VOGU-3710 file (C-alpha; in Angstrom, 3 decimals, decimal comma):
1> mpiknrfsdl> 0,230/0,101/-0,308  1,382/3,636/-1,205  0,914/5,178/2,193  3,444/8,017/3,458  6,875/6,936/4,099  6,004/8,458/7,458  3,672/6,415/8,446  5,841/3,345/7,843  7,868/4,096/10,360  5,533/4,997/12,872
11> sgeitawrrd> 3,831/1,619/12,590  5,240/0,027/15,398  4,377/2,723/17,880  0,861/3,197/16,719  0,447/-0,589/16,928  1,769/-0,095/20,327  -0,642/2,488/21,116  -3,437/0,486/19,704  -2,545/-2,692/21,675  -2,224/-0,730/25,344
21> fhahpelrfe> -5,679/0,835/24,514  -6,973/-2,419/23,905  -5,931/-3,895/26,959  -7,171/-1,015/28,663  -10,943/-0,585/27,637  -13,222/1,589/29,107  -17,000/2,258/29,105  -18,731/5,509/27,646  -18,078/8,316/29,687  -15,716/6,504/31,835
31> etrtaglvae> -12,953/6,893/28,833  -10,176/8,981/31,859  -7,206/7,016/31,272  -7,696/6,744/27,602  -8,729/10,662/27,346  -5,343/11,253/29,435  -3,051/9,404/27,319  -4,541/10,909/24,193  -4,027/14,424/25,480  -0,493/13,738/26,568
41> rlkgfgcdev> 0,460/12,135/23,233  -1,364/15,144/21,621  0,878/17,774/23,651  3,894/15,794/23,334  3,416/16,258/19,397  3,437/20,066/19,774  -0,025/20,456/18,858  -0,951/24,181/19,044  -3,943/23,727/21,569  -5,399/20,439/23,161
51> vegfgktgvv> -8,442/20,772/25,337  -9,494/18,330/27,945  -12,798/17,420/29,653  -14,579/18,620/26,422  -17,725/16,783/26,218  -17,534/15,293/29,629  -14,515/13,038/28,529  -13,373/14,219/25,131  -10,686/15,566/24,017  -9,889/18,248/20,911
61> avirgrgqas> -6,471/19,258/19,751  -5,921/21,893/17,047  -3,076/22,101/14,696  -2,248/25,223/12,433  -0,717/24,567/9,015  2,447/26,685/7,752  -0,162/28,826/6,172  -3,784/30,335/6,955  -4,413/31,682/3,566  -7,584/29,321/2,990
71> grtigfradm> -9,102/30,122/6,097  -10,412/27,028/6,167  -10,441/24,426/9,311  -11,284/20,739/8,731  -12,168/18,260/11,503  -11,009/14,923/12,348  -12,830/12,547/14,554  -12,204/9,612/16,434  -14,575/7,588/18,978  -13,165/6,309/22,264
81> dalpiteatg> -15,312/4,048/24,322  -15,269/0,521/24,400  -18,098/-2,172/24,598  -19,583/-4,179/27,913  -18,852/-7,360/26,231  -16,340/-10,127/27,971  -13,195/-10,770/25,356  -12,992/-14,172/24,196  -9,735/-13,258/21,562  -6,983/-14,793/24,231
91> leyasetagt> -4,734/-12,460/22,859  -1,387/-10,910/24,923  -2,695/-8,057/25,016  -6,560/-8,869/25,668  -9,061/-6,778/27,722  -7,406/-6,771/31,200  -10,982/-5,300/32,366  -13,742/-7,777/33,225  -16,819/-7,419/31,297  -15,340/-4,677/28,827
101> mhacghdghi> -13,615/-4,963/25,506  -13,113/-2,431/22,045  -15,339/-4,877/20,079  -15,902/-2,287/17,545  -12,195/-0,964/17,212  -12,457/2,357/18,259  -8,982/1,087/20,030  -7,857/1,182/16,001  -9,667/4,596/15,348  -7,827/6,419/18,366
111> smllgaaqyl> -4,110/5,332/17,166  -4,912/6,248/13,447  -5,525/9,696/14,432  -3,129/9,904/17,104  -0,501/8,984/14,063  -1,962/11,410/11,639  -1,626/14,099/14,598  2,059/13,249/15,022  2,776/13,819/11,544  0,753/16,641/10,816
121> aetrnfdgtv> 2,535/18,436/14,176  5,747/17,662/12,573  5,271/18,743/8,908  2,289/21,275/8,779  2,358/20,863/4,794  -0,842/22,575/4,737  -2,711/25,988/4,274  -5,577/26,033/7,039  -6,771/24,338/10,174  -6,502/20,508/11,313
131> vlvfqpaeeg> -9,152/20,070/14,669  -8,503/16,507/15,818  -11,567/15,163/17,614  -11,408/12,005/20,503  -15,102/11,696/20,765  -16,431/9,810/24,123  -19,248/7,362/24,006  -20,311/6,668/20,756  -22,151/3,364/21,594  -25,035/4,992/22,602
141> gggaramlkd> -24,075/7,845/25,147  -24,675/10,473/22,987  -20,896/11,529/23,072  -21,225/13,314/19,834  -24,370/15,482/21,075  -22,322/16,253/24,226  -19,668/17,740/22,161  -21,760/19,538/20,209  -23,210/20,715/23,154  -19,959/22,370/24,384
151> glmerfeide> -19,817/24,157/21,033  -17,425/21,963/18,793  -17,936/23,568/16,124  -18,457/27,018/16,796  -15,682/27,440/19,139  -13,002/25,975/16,920  -14,406/27,004/14,010  -14,920/24,053/11,880  -16,199/23,905/8,423  -15,908/20,215/7,675
161> iygmhnwpgi> -15,760/16,992/9,208  -14,556/13,406/8,966  -14,676/10,360/10,258  -13,247/6,671/9,868  -14,629/3,003/11,167  -13,249/-0,101/10,247  -15,376/-2,692/8,655  -14,722/-6,377/8,760  -15,445/-8,366/5,403  -14,082/-5,316/3,295
171> eagqfamreg> -10,642/-6,342/2,145  -7,823/-4,813/5,068  -7,032/-1,430/3,953  -9,751/-0,862/1,105  -11,628/2,324/1,577  -15,418/2,356/0,927  -18,005/5,374/0,970  -21,323/6,649/-0,523  -22,961/9,858/-0,963  -26,017/10,435/1,189
181> pqmaaadsfe> -27,179/8,147/3,547  -24,525/5,337/4,580  -25,418/4,401/7,892  -29,169/4,463/9,177  -30,895/6,232/12,183  -31,312/4,612/15,378  -34,376/5,262/17,566  -36,026/2,329/20,201  -39,274/1,916/21,610  -40,915/0,020/24,360
191> vrvrgkgghg> -44,804/-1,264/24,705  -46,033/-1,753/27,840  -48,952/-3,971/27,558  -51,601/-4,391/30,828  -54,202/-6,808/31,003  -55,512/-9,099/33,933  -53,172/-11,542/35,603  -54,742/-15,199/36,608  -53,991/-18,884/36,627  -52,673/-20,335/33,684
201> amphiavdts> -55,280/-23,174/33,965  -58,192/-20,242/34,394  -57,498/-18,165/31,184  -61,313/-17,377/30,397  -61,098/-15,190/33,905  -57,423/-13,140/32,770  -56,914/-11,024/30,114  -53,601/-12,660/28,644  -51,184/-10,313/28,124  -48,709/-12,414/26,963
211> lvashiiial> -50,591/-13,557/23,929  -51,828/-9,729/23,500  -48,179/-8,913/23,500  -47,089/-11,839/20,725  -50,055/-10,332/18,831  -48,571/-6,826/18,830  -45,562/-8,405/17,935  -46,671/-9,586/14,787  -48,884/-6,388/13,708  -45,611/-4,398/14,077
221> qsvvsrnvdp> -43,838/-6,559/11,201  -46,602/-4,967/9,177  -45,781/-1,227/9,557  -42,752/-1,595/7,113  -43,695/-3,990/4,867  -47,265/-2,446/3,995  -46,687/1,243/4,939  -42,716/2,209/4,225  -41,977/2,883/0,185  -40,443/0,008/-0,397
231> lkaaivsvcg> -37,385/1,858/-2,105  -36,540/3,640/1,462  -34,883/0,861/3,536  -36,329/0,551/7,239  -37,066/-2,369/9,844  -38,769/-2,451/13,059  -37,314/-4,935/15,009  -38,845/-6,097/18,697  -35,771/-7,313/20,635  -36,890/-8,010/23,712
241> mksdtdtynv> -40,131/-9,387/25,852  -40,242/-9,458/29,473  -43,015/-10,170/31,821  -43,888/-9,957/35,999  -44,100/-13,635/35,979  -41,421/-16,375/35,430  -43,402/-19,536/36,245  -45,330/-22,245/34,443  -48,929/-21,263/35,113  -49,461/-17,764/36,297
251> ipdevllkgt> -50,627/-15,319/33,323  -48,850/-11,706/33,689  -50,373/-8,978/34,854  -47,918/-6,914/32,633  -45,530/-7,552/29,580  -42,973/-5,029/28,429  -41,619/-5,283/25,076  -38,660/-3,415/23,630  -37,353/-3,051/20,467  -35,543/-0,712/17,947
261> trylhpevqg> -36,254/1,275/14,425  -33,923/1,833/11,560  -34,411/3,662/8,692  -32,009/5,911/6,040  -34,647/8,585/5,387  -35,745/11,155/8,324  -39,021/11,492/6,774  -40,057/7,759/7,042  -39,865/7,931/10,827  -43,346/9,670/11,162
271> virermqalv> -44,544/7,070/9,236  -43,256/4,476/11,513  -44,495/5,921/14,522  -47,599/6,559/13,541  -48,535/3,034/12,441  -47,072/1,654/15,601  -48,971/3,984/17,763  -52,256/2,855/16,446  -51,217/-0,652/16,167  -50,130/-0,907/19,400
281> tqtaaaygas> -53,054/0,506/21,121  -55,699/-1,212/18,963  -54,294/-4,804/18,790  -54,410/-4,263/22,584  -58,012/-3,227/22,714  -59,240/-6,112/20,212  -58,305/-8,625/22,925  -59,185/-6,280/25,956  -56,358/-5,099/27,142  -54,578/-1,918/27,459
291> aeltyfvgvp> -50,915/-0,710/25,588  -48,767/2,093/25,862  -46,590/3,238/23,641  -43,074/5,079/24,439  -40,756/5,749/21,630  -37,749/7,387/22,185  -35,710/9,289/19,245  -32,161/8,320/18,962  -29,413/9,346/16,342  -30,423/10,589/12,827
301> ptmnapeavt> -28,962/8,691/9,549  -25,562/9,484/8,391  -25,403/11,432/5,555  -22,487/12,216/3,460  -22,154/15,346/1,469  -21,502/14,671/-2,091  -18,501/17,307/-2,128  -17,052/15,682/0,910  -17,457/12,015/-0,427  -15,330/13,118/-3,463
311> haaeaalavt> -12,545/14,816/-1,298  -12,691/11,583/0,736  -12,331/9,353/-2,502  -9,499/11,400/-3,645  -7,839/10,893/-0,676  -8,415/7,531/-0,389  -6,718/6,786/-3,945  -4,096/8,647/-3,454  -3,471/6,533/-0,241  -4,064/2,933/-1,769
321> gkapleidpv> -3,609/3,582/-4,976  -7,330/2,123/-5,833  -10,570/3,800/-6,331  -12,540/3,126/-3,060  -16,088/0,638/-2,999  -19,149/2,209/-3,690  -21,216/0,911/-1,046  -24,972/-0,104/-0,155  -26,075/1,795/2,922  -25,657/-0,276/6,073
331> mpaedfseml> -28,611/-0,581/8,994  -26,104/-0,170/12,240  -26,117/3,397/13,332  -23,504/6,227/14,211  -23,915/8,851/16,187  -21,267/11,042/14,059  -24,358/11,434/12,505  -25,073/14,425/14,339  -21,986/16,274/13,574  -22,408/15,624/9,696
341> larpgayvfi> -25,861/17,348/10,718  -24,133/20,513/12,161  -21,520/20,692/9,384  -21,089/18,927/6,074  -18,706/16,042/5,983  -18,178/12,178/5,257  -17,873/8,905/7,140  -16,107/6,587/5,576  -14,932/2,901/5,762  -11,941/1,207/5,924
351> gngdsadlhn> -11,731/-2,776/5,579  -10,658/-4,589/8,512  -10,566/-8,091/6,174  -11,554/-11,386/7,232  -12,410/-10,736/10,857  -14,709/-11,373/13,277  -17,665/-9,278/13,243  -17,907/-5,882/14,955  -19,356/-5,989/18,694  -18,255/-10,270/18,735
361> plynfnddil> -16,193/-11,055/21,738  -13,718/-12,568/19,265  -13,529/-9,624/16,972  -10,024/-7,577/17,144  -8,833/-4,423/15,232  -6,479/-5,202/12,109  -3,093/-3,558/13,062  -2,229/-3,414/9,178  -4,783/-0,808/8,122  -3,284/1,636/10,583
371> pvgasffael> -0,582/3,124/8,833  -3,355/3,394/5,823  -5,647/4,651/8,132  -3,294/7,461/9,842  -1,956/8,307/6,151  -5,740/8,820/5,026  -6,665/11,774/7,197  -2,857/13,298/6,606  -3,309/13,142/2,982  -6,725/14,464/3,267
381> aenrmplgd> -5,677/17,611/5,174  -2,871/18,381/2,681  -5,180/17,684/-0,310  -8,308/20,078/0,804  -5,665/22,907/2,112  -2,545/22,435/-0,113  0,126/24,863/0,477  0,646/27,883/-2,133  3,640/28,031/-4,443
//
């Protein structure tokens, strides 16, 4: 891979950082050790400004180029938090924290951006400003929102922003991206079904909430198939069912359903919510029960700006010598989408090769792609903000 020579020299050091982060994972908004090491290294690289505690446990650094005539400021973001998963890789640098693991590759994301930071601080071969955003709590914790609330875009005057995620199943080091929706929105919901508990042998004098809940689950499967435009992908999944009894002969008084909705087009959310509300209440009423839907709005779709995708694709081609794959959207979600609502930019995938899937206890980030990802950020900065003659 024709990466920048400096990253070949740094690859051993970047790998050591990554494996240290992997061995010491921290959950959302608990990334104190991680953030401390990130800030320490950024200061050691000679960044012009390093701000800690931004968005609770986030870190932001500023590197100014040799020139400032462009007046442009570009942000690069990496997520830092781990997952509540027990690691099963057996690696010598496996997690030392019980029940916590870097199973999504954020250890690699941190390290790639740190590598880029070191190079950019050393060379400063660009005309403008780079802002490095090390975000906490991507895994459902609202870390992007916390950083935006603290004034990320305004304080650092960011004009556009880019992020990167490793992706198993794509050739190691191969970039992939698309214009428009790349990842789905993620909302969640609860349905509380209330009936009349009773003896399992006398269902005729009870109102069976398990039966009602089962029919609600089936009814909800019609929301996407019969109400959403088939050219606009969406999902309604009931993922949990819990009653107030756990025995063999008691009909529960109450059943709680939990689930998620996903969609690529923001206007679909309204259709999903409206139909879910009608189906939940009316299905329950048909069986003599009642049901309440509580809908939680999560993160929006990850929408890549076309111009930003062009810039990202040019950087990817320069680094790898291969055009990036133009992929179909995927239905997992990413809170970098909140930053893309605030500023134009792009979220790109970098192939992790034939590894275990994300969020799997056997997953491990591919160290071979560390210099590739670091080189991408550096190339993008230099190409987007070239120095004049």
